[in-house]
C-alpha positions as CSV (number, residue, x, y, z in Angstrom):
1,M,0.0,0.0,0.0
2,F,1.3,3.5,-0.9
3,T,1.3,6.0,1.9
4,W,1.4,9.7,1.3
5,W,2.8,10.8,4.6
6,D,5.6,8.9,6.3
7,V,5.1,10.2,9.8
8,L,7.5,9.2,12.6
9,P,5.6,8.2,15.7
10,E,5.5,10.8,18.5
11,D,7.4,8.6,21.0
12,E,10.3,8.1,18.5
13,R,10.9,11.9,18.1
14,Q,13.2,14.1,20.1
15,Q,11.5,16.9,22.2
16,W,13.2,20.2,21.6
17,T,12.5,23.7,23.0
18,L,12.6,26.8,20.8
19,D,14.2,29.9,22.2
20,P,13.6,32.7,19.6
21,F,16.8,34.4,18.4
22,V,18.9,32.0,20.6
23,G,18.5,28.5,19.3
24,V,16.4,25.3,19.1
25,G,17.2,22.2,21.1
26,P,21.0,21.7,21.4
27,L,21.6,24.1,18.4
28,R,22.6,27.7,18.9
29,F,22.4,30.4,16.3
30,G,26.0,31.4,15.4
31,M,27.4,27.9,15.6
32,N,29.8,26.9,12.8
33,P,29.2,23.6,10.9
34,G,31.7,21.7,13.1
35,E,30.2,22.8,16.4
36,L,26.7,21.9,15.1
37,S,27.8,18.4,14.1
38,G,29.4,18.0,17.5
39,A,26.1,19.2,19.2
40,L,24.1,16.6,17.2
41,S,26.6,13.7,17.5
42,G,24.9,12.4,20.6
43,V,21.4,13.0,19.2
44,T,21.5,11.3,15.8
45,T,23.7,9.0,13.8
46,D,22.7,10.9,10.6
47,S,25.5,13.0,9.2
48,Q,25.2,16.5,7.9
49,R,25.2,16.9,4.1
50,Q,26.4,20.4,3.2
51,T,26.0,22.7,0.2
52,L,29.1,24.7,-0.6
53,R,29.2,27.9,-2.6
54,R,32.1,29.9,-3.8
55,S,31.5,33.6,-4.4
56,A,33.3,35.5,-7.1
57,G,36.8,36.3,-5.8
58,D,36.7,33.8,-3.0
59,A,39.4,31.1,-3.1
60,V,37.6,28.8,-0.7
61,P,33.9,27.7,-0.9
62,T,31.7,28.3,2.2
63,V,28.9,26.3,3.7
64,V,25.5,27.8,2.8
65,D,23.2,25.1,4.1
66,G,23.2,21.6,5.6
67,R,20.7,18.8,5.9
68,Y,20.2,15.9,8.3
69,Q,17.8,14.1,6.0
70,E,16.9,11.2,8.2
71,F,16.6,13.3,11.4
72,G,14.4,15.9,9.7
73,L,16.5,19.1,9.8
74,K,17.5,21.7,7.2
75,L,20.0,24.3,8.4
76,Y,20.9,27.6,6.9
77,Y,24.2,29.3,7.3
78,R,25.4,32.9,6.9
79,K,29.1,33.4,6.8
80,E,29.4,29.8,8.0
81,R,27.4,30.5,11.1
82,L,24.0,29.0,11.8
83,A,21.3,31.5,10.9
84,G,18.2,29.4,10.5
85,V,16.7,25.9,11.3
86,V,13.8,24.2,9.6
87,V,12.3,21.2,11.3
88,D,10.5,18.6,9.3
89,A,7.0,18.5,10.7
90,L,6.6,14.8,9.9
91,R,9.9,13.3,10.9
92,G,12.0,16.0,12.8
93,P,12.2,16.8,16.5
94,R,9.0,18.1,18.1
95,S,9.6,21.7,18.9
96,S,7.8,23.7,21.5
97,R,7.9,27.2,23.0
98,A,6.0,27.7,26.3
99,A,2.4,26.7,25.6
100,C,2.8,26.7,21.8
101,R,3.7,23.5,19.9
102,W,4.6,23.0,16.3
C-alpha cells in the first residue's frame, strides 16, 4: 500500500525547546558547521550533508546550508554561522515554546 505521509511516531521523536533568536534544542544560532555536528553527535547517527558555494573572488567555498535528511533538519548558514533551522513536521524533532507547539 502506498502512503502519502511517512510520519515518525511521537514517542520516537526528540522533544526540543525553541528559544527565539537564541536556538532550538541543542543548536545555537551562530554555531559553525563543526560545532553543530558536535552538538548533534549524541542525538542522531545521521550526518550533515552540506551545500558549498564559492562567491566571485573567494578562493575557498563556504557552507551555505546543511541537511540531516533522516533526522528531519534543514540548516541555513550565513558566513558559515547557523542562521536558520527548519524542522520537518513529519519526521523531525518536536519543537515547543512555552504553551505553543509546532
